LUMPA-672150 format. One line per 2 residues: number of its first residue (from 1); their letters; for each residue x, y, z of C-alpha. Coordinates in steps of 0.1 Angstrom, whole numbers, plus 5000, padded with zeros to 4 digits. Layout:
NUM) A) X,Y,Z; ...
//
This chain:
1) MR) 2460,3689,2414; 2433,3663,2425
3) PS) 2395,3668,2408; 2386,3672,2446
5) TV) 2410,3702,2451; 2399,3718,2418
7) AK) 2363,3717,2428; 2365,3731,2461
9) SL) 2386,3760,2446; 2358,3763,2421
11) MC) 2332,3768,2449; 2355,3792,2464
13) LL) 2353,3815,2434; 2315,3809,2429
15) IL) 2311,3822,2460; 2333,3852,2459
17) GL) 2313,3858,2425; 2283,3859,2442
19) GT) 2291,3895,2459; 2303,3911,2425
21) SL) 2279,3936,2417; 2263,3945,2384
23) AQ) 2281,3981,2387; 2315,3966,2394
25) QP) 2316,3943,2360; 2332,3963,2334
27) KQ) 2315,3980,2303; 2306,3959,2274
29) LF) 2334,3970,2246; 2321,3942,2221
31) DG) 2294,3931,2202; 2308,3905,2178
33) NS) 2304,3925,2146; 2341,3935,2144
35) WW) 2355,3900,2152; 2337,3884,2126
37) GY) 2350,3906,2102; 2383,3898,2108
39) VK) 2376,3866,2107; 2356,3866,2074
41) AL) 2389,3884,2058; 2415,3858,2073
43) AD) 2393,3832,2061; 2384,3843,2028
45) DN) 2392,3816,1999; 2417,3841,1987
47) ME) 2436,3833,2018; 2438,3795,2002
49) GR) 2439,3781,2036; 2472,3798,2053
51) ET) 2495,3770,2050; 2528,3775,2065
53) GS) 2549,3787,2040; 2521,3801,2011
55) DG) 2515,3833,1994; 2480,3828,2009
57) LR) 2495,3828,2044; 2517,3855,2037
59) RA) 2488,3877,2023; 2466,3871,2057
61) EA) 2500,3882,2078; 2501,3914,2056
63) YV) 2463,3920,2063; 2470,3916,2100
65) VE) 2502,3941,2100; 2478,3963,2080
67) QF) 2455,3960,2107; 2484,3962,2134
69) KK) 2492,3995,2120; 2457,4008,2121
71) TG) 2452,4005,2160; 2486,4021,2169
73) VK) 2507,3993,2183; 2540,3989,2178
75) PA) 2563,3965,2155; 2581,3945,2179
77) GT) 2592,3914,2157; 2630,3914,2146
79) KG) 2622,3928,2111; 2590,3954,2119
81) FY) 2563,3934,2128; 2577,3899,2114
83) QP) 2602,3874,2133; 2614,3851,2105
85) VK) 2611,3815,2108; 2631,3787,2088
87) FV) 2613,3751,2084; 2621,3719,2069
89) QR) 2594,3705,2050; 2588,3668,2046
91) EI) 2568,3653,2020; 2562,3614,2021
93) IE) 2560,3602,1983; 2535,3575,1992
95) KD) 2535,3557,1952; 2575,3551,1961
97) SS) 2566,3539,1996; 2552,3509,2016
99) AT) 2543,3490,2050; 2542,3453,2055
101) LV) 2537,3427,2083; 2555,3398,2086
103) TD) 2545,3369,2101; 2561,3334,2101
105) GH) 2578,3342,2070; 2545,3352,2054
107) EQ) 2545,3388,2040; 2510,3409,2046
109) PL) 2508,3441,2027; 2494,3472,2042
111) VL) 2472,3496,2022; 2485,3532,2030
113) GE) 2456,3555,2040; 2435,3523,2044
115) DA) 2454,3505,2073; 2478,3531,2082
117) YF) 2500,3560,2075; 2534,3573,2082
119) NT) 2542,3601,2105; 2563,3625,2088
121) RV) 2567,3648,2118; 2598,3626,2122
123) EL) 2626,3616,2105; 2618,3587,2088
125) AP) 2642,3559,2074; 2645,3548,2037
127) EV) 2641,3510,2053; 2633,3495,2080
129) SA) 2624,3457,2090; 2619,3452,2127
131) PL) 2599,3430,2156; 2568,3445,2170
133) VF) 2563,3450,2207; 2529,3464,2220
135) AG) 2534,3488,2249; 2500,3497,2260
137) YG) 2499,3537,2263; 2535,3541,2257
139) LK) 2538,3564,2289; 2566,3564,2317
141) IP) 2557,3584,2340; 2582,3587,2375
143) EK) 2556,3610,2398; 2533,3581,2396
145) NY) 2559,3553,2394; 2540,3541,2359
147) DD) 2561,3526,2334; 2543,3506,2306
149) LA) 2578,3501,2292; 2589,3480,2323
151) GL) 2604,3440,2313; 2598,3448,2275
153) DL) 2627,3441,2255; 2627,3469,2230
155) KD) 2664,3470,2212; 2661,3475,2177
157) KV) 2623,3475,2179; 2591,3493,2168
159) AV) 2568,3500,2199; 2526,3499,2190
161) IV) 2507,3519,2216; 2471,3530,2219
163) SG) 2469,3567,2227; 2455,3575,2259
165) SP) 2466,3574,2296; 2453,3556,2329
167) AD) 2424,3571,2349; 2445,3575,2381
169) VP) 2471,3601,2362; 2461,3637,2364
171) ST) 2452,3649,2328; 2486,3678,2329
173) LA) 2507,3647,2338; 2491,3625,2312
175) SH) 2494,3653,2285; 2530,3665,2294
177) YQ) 2542,3629,2287; 2522,3625,2253
179) TA) 2541,3652,2239; 2565,3640,2208
181) VE) 2596,3648,2229; 2587,3632,2259
183) RW) 2569,3604,2245; 2601,3594,2228
185) KP) 2625,3599,2254; 2625,3565,2272
187) FH) 2618,3546,2239; 2647,3559,2229
189) AA) 2666,3551,2261; 2654,3515,2256
191) GA) 2668,3512,2219; 2634,3513,2204
193) VG) 2637,3524,2168; 2601,3536,2162
195) II) 2561,3541,2172; 2529,3529,2155
197) SI) 2500,3547,2173; 2465,3535,2175
199) PN) 2442,3561,2180; 2418,3556,2212
201) PA) 2385,3551,2196; 2371,3566,2224
203) SM) 2385,3600,2221; 2389,3604,2183
205) DI) 2379,3640,2170; 2378,3632,2135
207) PW) 2365,3597,2118; 2395,3579,2102
209) SR) 2384,3586,2068; 2392,3622,2074
211) MS) 2424,3617,2096; 2440,3599,2065
213) LN) 2427,3619,2038; 2457,3647,2038
215) RA) 2481,3618,2052; 2507,3630,2019
217) HP) 2504,3667,2029; 2538,3679,2039
219) SM) 2546,3683,2076; 2572,3706,2091
221) DL) 2598,3709,2116; 2619,3738,2128
223) AG) 2653,3739,2112; 2684,3736,2136
225) AE) 2700,3709,2157; 2685,3723,2188
227) FR) 2648,3714,2176; 2656,3679,2165
229) ET) 2635,3665,2196; 2628,3626,2180
231) AG) 2660,3618,2171; 2663,3581,2162
233) ED) 2627,3573,2156; 2631,3559,2120
235) VG) 2597,3549,2120; 2565,3566,2127
237) MT) 2531,3556,2116; 2494,3558,2128
239) FN) 2472,3530,2124; 2436,3528,2116
241) PA) 2415,3511,2150; 2392,3499,2127
243) NA) 2417,3473,2111; 2443,3471,2141
245) EK) 2433,3436,2148; 2460,3424,2121
247) LF) 2485,3439,2142; 2473,3414,2175
249) AG) 2466,3383,2154; 2483,3356,2173
251) SG) 2495,3373,2204; 2467,3360,2225
253) HT) 2449,3394,2230; 2425,3414,2205
255) FQ) 2426,3451,2200; 2386,3451,2211
257) EI) 2402,3435,2243; 2430,3465,2246
259) AA) 2402,3494,2231; 2376,3482,2258
261) LA) 2403,3487,2288; 2415,3520,2270
263) KE) 2381,3534,2267; 2377,3534,2306
265) RK) 2411,3544,2309; 2423,3514,2326
267) PL) 2460,3500,2331; 2469,3480,2298
269) PN) 2492,3450,2293; 2524,3449,2275
271) FS) 2537,3419,2252; 2557,3412,2224
273) LP) 2537,3407,2194; 2539,3379,2166
275) SS) 2549,3402,2139; 2576,3422,2124
277) IK) 2572,3454,2102; 2590,3460,2072
279) TR) 2588,3500,2057; 2602,3517,2029
281) AH) 2595,3555,2029; 2605,3579,2004
283) VE) 2606,3615,2018; 2616,3649,2001
285) NK) 2631,3675,2020; 2631,3711,2013
287) TI) 2635,3744,2030; 2603,3765,2038
289) DS) 2607,3803,2053; 2575,3817,2071
291) AN) 2572,3843,2098; 2555,3850,2134
293) LV) 2541,3882,2137; 2547,3905,2172
295) AL) 2533,3936,2181; 2535,3959,2210
297) LP) 2512,3977,2235; 2537,3998,2260
299) GT) 2529,3996,2293; 2532,4030,2316
301) DP) 2549,4018,2349; 2587,4031,2346
303) VL) 2596,3996,2358; 2570,3973,2352
305) KK) 2565,3982,2313; 2597,3962,2308
307) EY) 2575,3927,2316; 2550,3915,2290
309) VV) 2518,3899,2292; 2517,3881,2259
311) LS) 2484,3872,2238; 2489,3845,2216
313) AH) 2472,3830,2184; 2482,3810,2158
315) ID) 2474,3820,2118; 2479,3791,2098
317) HL) 2458,3761,2089; 2460,3735,2063
319) GI) 2460,3754,2030; 2447,3734,2001
321) GQ) 2440,3696,2001; 2421,3668,1994
323) PI) 2386,3677,1985; 2357,3672,2005
325) NG) 2321,3678,1989; 2343,3693,1962
327) DR) 2359,3718,1980; 2398,3719,1984
329) IY) 2405,3750,2005; 2406,3744,2046
331) NG) 2396,3779,2054; 2404,3775,2088
333) AM) 2377,3798,2100; 2373,3786,2135
335) DN) 2406,3770,2137; 2422,3797,2139
337) AA) 2411,3830,2119; 2388,3829,2150
339) GV) 2416,3835,2175; 2437,3861,2157
341) AV) 2406,3882,2152; 2404,3883,2190
343) LL) 2436,3898,2192; 2431,3924,2162
345) DL) 2396,3933,2178; 2417,3935,2212
347) AA) 2444,3957,2197; 2415,3978,2184
349) SF) 2398,3983,2217; 2429,3994,2235
351) KA) 2428,4021,2209; 2391,4030,2215
353) HP) 2388,4027,2253; 2428,4030,2263
355) EK) 2438,4013,2295; 2472,4023,2318
357) LK) 2484,3991,2318; 2515,3986,2342
359) RS) 2529,3960,2321; 2535,3956,2282
361) VL) 2511,3936,2260; 2526,3914,2234
363) FV) 2504,3905,2206; 2521,3872,2190
365) VV) 2507,3857,2161; 2525,3821,2154
367) TA) 2529,3805,2124; 2531,3766,2120
369) EE) 2505,3756,2149; 2492,3729,2129
371) KG) 2525,3715,2123; 2533,3707,2158
373) LL) 2534,3740,2173; 2564,3749,2157
375) GS) 2561,3792,2153; 2552,3794,2193
377) KY) 2581,3771,2199; 2606,3790,2178
379) FA) 2592,3823,2198; 2594,3809,2234
381) AH) 2629,3801,2225; 2638,3828,2213
383) PT) 2617,3855,2220; 2620,3893,2208
385) VN) 2615,3906,2240; 2639,3897,2271
387) AK) 2630,3861,2279; 2629,3865,2316
389) SI) 2604,3895,2310; 2575,3872,2297
391) VA) 2550,3869,2328; 2521,3853,2312
393) DI) 2508,3837,2283; 2470,3840,2273
395) NT) 2464,3816,2243; 2436,3818,2217
397) DM) 2429,3789,2197; 2395,3775,2181
399) FL) 2372,3788,2209; 2345,3779,2189
401) PI) 2313,3807,2197; 2289,3783,2183
403) VP) 2268,3784,2212; 2258,3809,2241
405) LK) 2290,3815,2265; 2271,3801,2297
407) VL) 2303,3778,2306; 2341,3787,2300
409) KV) 2365,3759,2297; 2402,3771,2314
411) QG) 2430,3749,2306; 2453,3752,2332
413) IA) 2428,3767,2357; 2441,3747,2387
415) ES) 2479,3751,2378; 2488,3789,2383
417) TL) 2472,3821,2397; 2465,3832,2365
419) GE) 2443,3802,2360; 2423,3812,2390
421) EA) 2419,3849,2379; 2406,3838,2345
423) AR) 2383,3815,2367; 2372,3846,2388
425) IA) 2369,3869,2360; 2345,3848,2343
427) QS) 2325,3840,2371; 2321,3878,2376
429) MG) 2306,3880,2342; 2278,3851,2354
431) VK) 2300,3824,2332; 2307,3790,2348
433) PV) 2346,3786,2347; 2354,3747,2347
435) PD) 2386,3725,2340; 2390,3702,2310
437) PQ) 2360,3677,2310; 2380,3657,2284
439) PL) 2410,3649,2296; 2418,3620,2267
441) RN) 2418,3648,2242; 2451,3662,2257
443) SF) 2442,3698,2248; 2463,3716,2268
445) IR) 2494,3701,2252; 2482,3704,2217
447) SD) 2479,3743,2214; 2508,3770,2214
449) QY) 2504,3779,2253; 2525,3744,2257
451) SF) 2555,3761,2241; 2553,3790,2267
453) IR) 2546,3766,2296; 2581,3746,2285
455) QG) 2596,3778,2292; 2584,3780,2323
457) IP) 2558,3809,2319; 2523,3805,2334
459) AV) 2496,3804,2304; 2459,3794,2302
461) VL) 2442,3787,2269; 2402,3797,2271
463) DV) 2373,3781,2252; 2333,3783,2251
465) EA) 2323,3749,2266; 2289,3734,2274
467) EP) 2276,3712,2299; 2281,3671,2296
469) GS) 2251,3656,2279; 2233,3692,2267
471) PE) 2222,3698,2235; 2251,3724,2230
473) AK) 2277,3693,2239; 2261,3673,2204
475) IF) 2267,3707,2189; 2304,3707,2196
477) KD) 2306,3673,2190; 2288,3672,2157
479) WL) 2313,3703,2146; 2345,3682,2155
481) TN) 2334,3654,2133; 2320,3674,2105
483) RY) 2340,3706,2105; 2372,3701,2126
485) HA) 2402,3703,2098; 2379,3699,2070
487) PS) 2367,3728,2043; 2334,3734,2058
489) DD) 2352,3754,2088; 2346,3784,2068
491) ID) 2324,3816,2069; 2294,3797,2056
493) QP) 2289,3787,2097; 2266,3795,2122
495) VD) 2283,3816,2151; 2271,3832,2181
497) LG) 2283,3867,2180; 2272,3874,2215
499) AA) 2295,3846,2224; 2322,3861,2208
501) AL) 2314,3893,2225; 2315,3881,2261
503) FE) 2345,3859,2253; 2363,3889,2240
505) QI) 2355,3906,2275; 2367,3879,2297
507) VR) 2400,3878,2277; 2404,3917,2276
509) TL) 2401,3918,2314; 2420,3887,2322
511) AV) 2449,3908,2301; 2441,3942,2317
513) ST) 2443,3924,2351; 2474,3905,2345
515) AS) 2490,3933,2331; 2482,3959,2359
517) AE) 2488,3935,2389; 2514,3945,2416
519) TR) 2532,3910,2410; 2533,3883,2379
521) PE) 2518,3854,2381; 2528,3822,2397
523) WK) 2524,3786,2393; 2507,3769,2423
525) SD) 2532,3752,2448; 2513,3715,2438
527) SF) 2515,3722,2396; 2532,3698,2377
529) FR) 2543,3727,2355; 2564,3743,2385
531) RY) 2597,3721,2370; 2601,3743,2341
533) PT) 2625,3772,2351; 2619,3806,2337
535) K) 2651,3816,2317
//
């Protein structure tokens, strides 16, 4: 949907919201304290950062199951509350790996960690030697007749790209085509053997020093041929933008020139680079077991109780990694003990304040989100209920109640009636609903709602937001720079319990509304995501 259309839709919602009286607003059921209690338990050092497959994550999952049992929700996994999931773990052995630029026979070794690092989410070939080609943003978007690969010879070559998208491509479209599977399809068809991605300096969440700090930390993929989405990608690397001029030397272009265009989301050129790359990757593989957790709050309607509204959040984080200021435990309080705590608090609220819901509610706590949305991908592909019976997903991931909740970011706000309802509910509670104000971050494809969307299920993810340029916006930016994916995302950080409580009220109201409606949510007629058929 065009920004002007979104603005008009929001204006209608604002006008409608003015008619909502205080008497019509739902009773406030949360105070933030019980939510924070769950967060503190899940982000305790004893959980050791909840790495997928670790003893710490198993302890956290056992804690969640214990809390679910207290609320009276029913087990809905394949083994009680659990849905076992198998993974292949890949760990780069960096001392036995290398990358070298070769220009006119001259070899320039790259320093792993300083210049670049390997992406073990793809199946790296032991050795590769291939010419380099710059392919702009690396996007092929048929809907916009846009193709960064047009005219390039990519056969047996490695593409260099910059993350981001041109400004005239809607954020949902751009996000979709930047997923690993959609990104690789046109390159694979063109005969490329790999991709080197340079983060866009204008949209880096965290500095390079922290991006590369845990580069040797194991990656994972789902076991099974059905989930092998990047076959043929023999080289995957991330390159430090501060050192990216090395790739462009002698090409007639500079990375400074490219970065300036990418910052403004302008079209990028494509061209051959004078260098080749030689890589040697020593990767050790092993099988890892983990699990999703699934709990059921049954509906009451004889027919509609066989349909399900999913409330999802991921429980995993980064585990134990390289120390920052002497701390090696990446506790993941906001990312995403906070989201799981919302699900536990909502389950408890339904016990204390029962609702006659027509549809059933599924609480789905997924594993391996940090490994590439893997737990939710598995659940969405193999749900523990009839796949056609899931009507919506309301996802909660790192919603950051660190400032008062005055603005609510509703990702998917203009895509479905679910997004429209989320906006209406926020407005009725005095909170301003907004679409994603930072489309370059591709947030809508970076959390578990996207796994459900790919199965044709309308979904939203909600976050506390701030007005651009406000002091609150600076607080968010500072949090991302200093705490995101760092050990300091722990329980020793300031939180706004009132914001958490109001956020929970909005999520609960949306869940109740969706579960009680006569009709299931639908994609809007002009939504890009209508392409995904429900199973």
